[in-house]
C-alpha positions as CSV (number, residue, x, y, z in Angstrom):
1,M,7.5,-13.5,4.8
2,R,5.0,-16.3,4.0
3,H,1.9,-15.2,2.0
4,I,-0.9,-17.7,2.6
5,D,-4.3,-17.6,0.8
6,G,-6.8,-18.8,3.4
7,V,-6.1,-20.2,6.8
8,E,-6.8,-23.7,5.5
9,N,-3.5,-23.5,3.6
10,L,-1.3,-22.8,6.5
11,G,0.0,-26.4,6.6
12,G,0.7,-26.9,10.2
13,R,0.8,-25.2,13.6
14,L,2.9,-22.0,14.0
15,P,5.0,-21.3,17.1
16,F,3.2,-18.9,19.5
17,P,1.2,-17.0,16.9
18,V,0.5,-13.3,17.7
19,V,-2.2,-12.1,15.4
20,T,-3.9,-8.9,14.2
21,V,-6.6,-8.5,11.6
22,G,-7.6,-5.7,9.3
23,T,-7.4,-4.2,5.8
24,F,-4.4,-2.0,6.7
25,D,-4.8,0.1,3.6
26,G,-1.8,2.4,3.5
27,V,0.1,0.7,6.3
28,H,0.2,4.1,7.9
29,V,1.8,5.1,11.2
30,G,-1.4,3.9,13.1
31,H,-1.2,0.5,11.5
32,Q,2.6,0.4,12.1
33,R,2.1,0.8,15.8
34,V,-0.2,-2.2,15.8
35,L,2.3,-4.2,13.7
36,H,5.3,-3.3,15.8
37,E,3.4,-4.6,18.9
38,V,2.6,-7.8,17.0
39,V,6.2,-8.3,15.9
40,S,7.8,-7.4,19.3
41,W,5.4,-9.7,21.2
42,A,6.1,-12.6,18.9
43,K,9.8,-12.1,19.1
44,A,9.7,-12.0,22.9
45,E,8.0,-15.4,22.8
46,S,10.1,-16.8,20.0
47,G,6.8,-16.9,18.1
48,T,5.3,-15.9,14.8
49,A,4.0,-12.5,13.9
50,V,0.8,-13.0,11.8
51,V,-1.4,-10.5,9.9
52,I,-4.8,-11.5,8.7
53,T,-6.1,-9.3,6.0
54,F,-8.6,-9.2,3.1
55,E,-8.1,-9.4,-0.6
56,Q,-11.1,-7.0,-1.2
57,P,-11.8,-4.0,1.0
58,P,-14.9,-4.9,3.0
59,R,-16.6,-1.7,1.8
60,S,-16.4,-2.7,-1.8
61,V,-18.3,-5.9,-1.1
62,L,-20.8,-4.5,1.4
63,I,-21.9,-1.3,-0.6
64,G,-20.6,-2.2,-4.1
65,G,-17.9,0.4,-4.3
66,S,-15.0,1.9,-2.4
67,P,-12.5,4.8,-2.6
68,S,-9.2,4.1,-4.4
69,L,-6.7,2.2,-2.4
70,V,-3.7,3.8,-0.9
71,T,-1.9,0.5,-1.2
72,S,-2.8,-2.5,-3.3
73,M,-2.6,-6.0,-1.9
74,P,0.9,-6.7,-3.5
75,H,2.1,-3.3,-2.1
76,R,0.8,-4.1,1.4
77,L,2.6,-7.5,1.3
78,V,5.9,-5.7,0.6
79,L,5.3,-3.2,3.5
80,F,4.3,-6.0,5.9
81,E,7.5,-7.8,5.2
82,R,9.6,-4.7,5.8
83,L,8.0,-4.3,9.2
84,G,9.0,-7.8,10.2
85,V,5.7,-9.7,9.8
86,D,6.4,-13.5,9.4
87,V,3.1,-14.7,7.9
88,C,0.3,-12.9,6.1
89,V,-3.0,-14.8,5.7
90,V,-5.2,-13.3,3.0
91,L,-8.9,-14.0,3.2
92,Q,-11.5,-13.4,0.5
93,F,-14.0,-11.0,1.9
94,T,-17.5,-12.0,0.9
95,R,-21.1,-11.3,2.0
96,R,-21.1,-14.7,3.6
97,L,-18.0,-13.9,5.6
98,A,-19.5,-10.5,6.6
99,A,-22.6,-12.3,8.0
100,T,-20.5,-14.8,10.0
101,D,-21.1,-14.7,13.8
102,V,-18.1,-13.0,15.3
103,G,-17.5,-15.8,17.8
104,D,-17.5,-18.3,15.0
105,F,-15.0,-16.2,13.0
106,V,-12.6,-15.9,16.0
107,R,-12.9,-19.7,16.6
108,T,-12.4,-20.8,13.0
109,V,-9.8,-18.2,11.9
110,F,-7.9,-17.1,15.1
111,V,-8.1,-20.3,17.2
112,E,-8.5,-23.3,14.9
113,G,-7.0,-21.8,11.8
114,V,-3.9,-19.9,13.1
115,G,-3.8,-21.1,16.7
116,A,-3.5,-17.6,18.1
117,R,-1.8,-17.2,21.5
118,G,-2.0,-13.4,21.4
119,V,-4.2,-10.9,19.6
120,V,-3.4,-7.2,19.1
121,M,-6.1,-4.6,18.4
122,G,-5.7,-1.1,17.1
123,H,-7.5,1.9,18.6
124,G,-11.2,1.6,17.6
125,A,-10.6,-1.5,15.5
126,A,-13.4,-3.9,15.0
127,F,-14.2,-6.8,12.6
128,G,-17.0,-9.3,11.9
129,R,-20.7,-8.9,11.6
130,N,-21.8,-5.4,12.5
131,R,-18.3,-4.8,13.7
132,E,-19.0,-6.7,16.9
133,G,-15.5,-8.1,17.1
134,D,-13.9,-5.3,19.1
135,E,-11.4,-5.2,21.9
136,A,-14.1,-5.6,24.6
137,F,-15.5,-8.6,22.9
138,L,-12.1,-10.3,22.7
139,R,-11.2,-9.5,26.3
140,E,-14.5,-11.1,27.4
141,R,-13.9,-14.2,25.4
142,A,-10.1,-14.4,25.7
143,A,-10.0,-17.0,28.5
144,G,-12.3,-19.3,26.6
145,F,-10.3,-18.9,23.5
146,A,-7.0,-19.4,25.3
147,F,-5.3,-16.3,24.0
148,D,-4.3,-12.9,25.5
149,V,-5.3,-9.5,24.2
150,R,-3.3,-6.3,23.9
151,S,-4.4,-3.0,22.4
152,V,-2.5,0.1,21.2
153,P,-3.6,3.7,21.5
154,A,-4.6,6.0,18.7
155,V,-1.8,7.7,16.8
156,L,-2.4,11.4,16.2
157,V,-0.9,13.7,13.6
158,D,-1.8,17.4,13.9
159,G,-4.1,16.5,16.7
160,E,-6.3,14.1,14.7
161,P,-6.2,10.2,14.5
162,V,-4.3,8.9,11.5
163,S,-6.6,7.1,8.9
164,S,-6.4,5.8,5.4
165,T,-8.9,8.4,4.4
166,R,-6.6,11.2,5.6
167,V,-3.7,9.7,3.7
168,R,-5.8,9.4,0.5
169,Q,-7.0,13.0,0.8
170,A,-3.4,14.2,1.3
171,V,-2.2,12.4,-1.8
172,M,-5.0,13.5,-4.0
173,A,-4.3,17.1,-2.9
174,G,-0.6,16.7,-3.7
175,D,0.3,17.3,0.0
176,F,3.3,15.1,0.2
177,D,4.5,16.6,3.5
178,L,1.3,15.6,5.2
179,A,1.2,12.2,3.5
180,T,4.7,11.5,4.6
181,R,3.9,12.3,8.2
182,L,0.8,10.1,8.1
183,L,2.6,7.2,6.5
184,G,5.8,7.4,8.3
185,R,7.6,7.2,5.0
186,P,7.5,8.9,1.6
187,F,4.3,8.3,-0.3
188,S,4.8,5.6,-2.9
189,V,2.9,3.6,-5.6
190,Y,3.6,0.0,-6.5
191,G,2.9,-1.5,-9.8
192,T,3.8,-3.9,-12.6
193,V,5.6,-2.5,-15.7
194,V,3.4,-3.0,-18.7
195,R,3.8,-2.0,-22.4
196,G,2.7,1.5,-23.2
197,A,2.6,3.4,-26.4
198,G,6.4,3.4,-26.6
199,R,6.7,7.2,-27.3
200,G,9.2,7.9,-24.6
201,R,11.9,5.7,-26.0
202,N,11.4,7.2,-29.5
203,L,11.9,10.6,-27.9
204,G,15.0,9.6,-26.1
205,F,13.4,9.2,-22.7
206,A,12.5,5.5,-22.1
207,T,9.7,5.1,-19.6
208,A,8.2,2.3,-17.6
209,N,4.4,2.4,-17.7
210,L,2.9,1.1,-14.4
211,D,-0.3,-0.9,-13.8
212,L,-1.1,0.2,-10.2
213,Q,-4.0,-2.1,-9.4
214,Q,-6.3,0.7,-8.4
215,E,-3.9,2.6,-6.2
216,V,-4.5,6.3,-5.6
217,V,-2.2,8.7,-7.5
218,P,-1.4,12.4,-6.9
219,P,-2.7,15.2,-9.1
220,D,-1.6,15.1,-12.8
221,G,1.9,16.5,-13.2
222,V,5.6,15.7,-13.5
223,Y,7.4,14.7,-10.3
224,V,10.9,14.0,-9.0
225,A,10.8,10.5,-7.6
226,T,12.9,7.4,-6.9
227,A,12.2,3.9,-8.3
228,A,13.1,0.7,-6.5
229,I,14.4,-1.8,-9.0
230,D,16.5,-4.9,-8.2
231,D,16.8,-3.8,-4.5
232,R,18.3,-0.5,-5.7
233,R,16.5,2.9,-5.3
234,L,17.3,4.9,-8.4
235,P,16.5,8.6,-9.2
236,A,13.6,9.1,-11.6
237,V,11.2,11.5,-13.1
238,V,7.5,10.5,-13.1
239,S,4.7,11.7,-15.3
240,V,1.2,11.4,-14.0
241,G,-1.5,12.3,-16.5
242,S,-2.9,11.7,-19.9
243,S,0.0,12.6,-22.3
244,P,-1.8,15.7,-23.5
245,T,0.5,16.4,-26.4
246,F,-0.6,13.1,-28.0
247,T,-3.9,11.4,-28.5
248,S,-4.1,8.3,-26.2
249,S,-6.8,6.3,-24.6
250,S,-4.3,4.3,-22.3
251,R,-5.1,4.6,-18.7
252,N,-3.8,3.0,-15.5
253,G,-4.8,3.6,-11.8
254,T,-8.1,4.7,-10.4
255,S,-7.8,8.3,-11.5
256,G,-7.6,7.4,-15.2
257,S,-4.1,8.8,-15.3
258,V,-1.1,7.1,-17.0
259,V,1.8,6.7,-14.6
260,E,5.1,6.7,-16.6
261,V,8.5,6.5,-14.9
262,H,11.8,7.6,-16.5
263,V,14.6,6.2,-14.5
264,L,17.7,8.3,-14.9
265,D,20.7,6.6,-16.6
266,F,18.9,3.3,-16.8
267,D,18.1,1.7,-20.1
268,R,17.2,-2.0,-19.4
269,E,13.9,-3.7,-20.4
270,I,11.9,-4.4,-17.2
271,Y,8.5,-5.5,-18.6
272,G,6.7,-7.5,-16.0
273,A,8.8,-6.3,-13.1
274,D,7.2,-4.9,-10.0
275,V,8.4,-1.4,-9.2
276,E,7.8,0.9,-6.2
277,V,8.0,4.6,-6.9
278,E,8.4,7.1,-4.1
279,F,7.3,10.7,-4.9
280,V,9.6,13.4,-3.8
281,E,8.4,16.8,-5.2
282,R,6.3,18.2,-8.0
283,I,8.2,19.8,-10.9
284,R,5.3,21.2,-12.9
285,A,1.7,20.6,-14.1
286,Q,0.9,18.6,-17.2
287,K,0.9,20.7,-20.4
288,R,0.1,20.3,-24.1
289,F,3.1,21.3,-26.2
290,G,3.0,22.8,-29.7
291,D,5.3,20.2,-31.2
292,V,7.5,17.3,-30.3
293,D,10.7,19.4,-30.2
294,E,9.1,21.7,-27.6
295,L,8.1,18.6,-25.6
296,V,11.6,17.1,-25.7
297,G,13.1,20.4,-24.6
298,Q,10.8,20.4,-21.6
299,M,11.6,16.8,-20.8
300,M,15.3,17.6,-20.8
301,R,14.7,20.4,-18.3
302,D,12.6,18.1,-16.1
303,V,15.4,15.6,-16.0
304,E,18.0,18.3,-15.2
305,H,15.7,19.5,-12.4
306,A,15.7,16.0,-11.0
307,R,19.5,15.7,-11.3
308,E,20.0,19.0,-9.5
309,Y,17.6,17.8,-6.8
310,F,19.6,14.7,-6.1
311,R,23.0,16.4,-6.5
312,S,22.0,18.9,-3.8
313,R,21.2,16.1,-1.4
């Protein structure tokens, strides 16, 4: 998948571009229905599946703050590619862009920028100034803009429309079953391995400390998980919290929690690597231990719990 910053950098016309636009935080099952329509339509025309998205969540620019992200921009790019998107155009969302006339936005971005021949809108989706760029607007202008418009219905889970807010709430409550049904895949975080305090290796349990770029994390605790490294998905134990047995000011992620991944039977330096971690189940809550030996004993039991989980499956 090509990742382009700004339509001005596309570098030439694309064959029969089919376009959708949105933040797509979480890339949940509702988003996936839209993206599947984009990809299938483009394939039927031997064309190009294009996603237009924003570097910053619009809410963070318009009101000066926003909830934590379900998926960071790098994470969304990975998920878009898995779904078959050919080109992702990333725009900087600014107050000037927010104030742009919707017709001007469609003309400069969809028509002149990408050369859209088809546009797909999700249920209730809208963009542009005062959210005027909805399905009705596009259908009224489609002939003049020389593209066709398709829409997809709402996706319901437990009788309610799927949304990024519902996913975020499920993750923060530790409800992985609901999060998985909303996402259509296990809940995961995606981050870059950075240097931490180095205590895990000294204790015999090397860990990768993740910088999550403001992604939401589940409640503090220790979890069975898998880690995607070098196109392999490996069994792991993940600690989310503040290392209560030690004094530490290190924090990653929006919750202030450190996310440390111990990959089972893996002892290679991966500083700077991007790692996706899928959460499977919670082992226990975070706990302050009386001494290091007590902590190591519990870590051994956590690892054995994870091994038994994967052996049983």
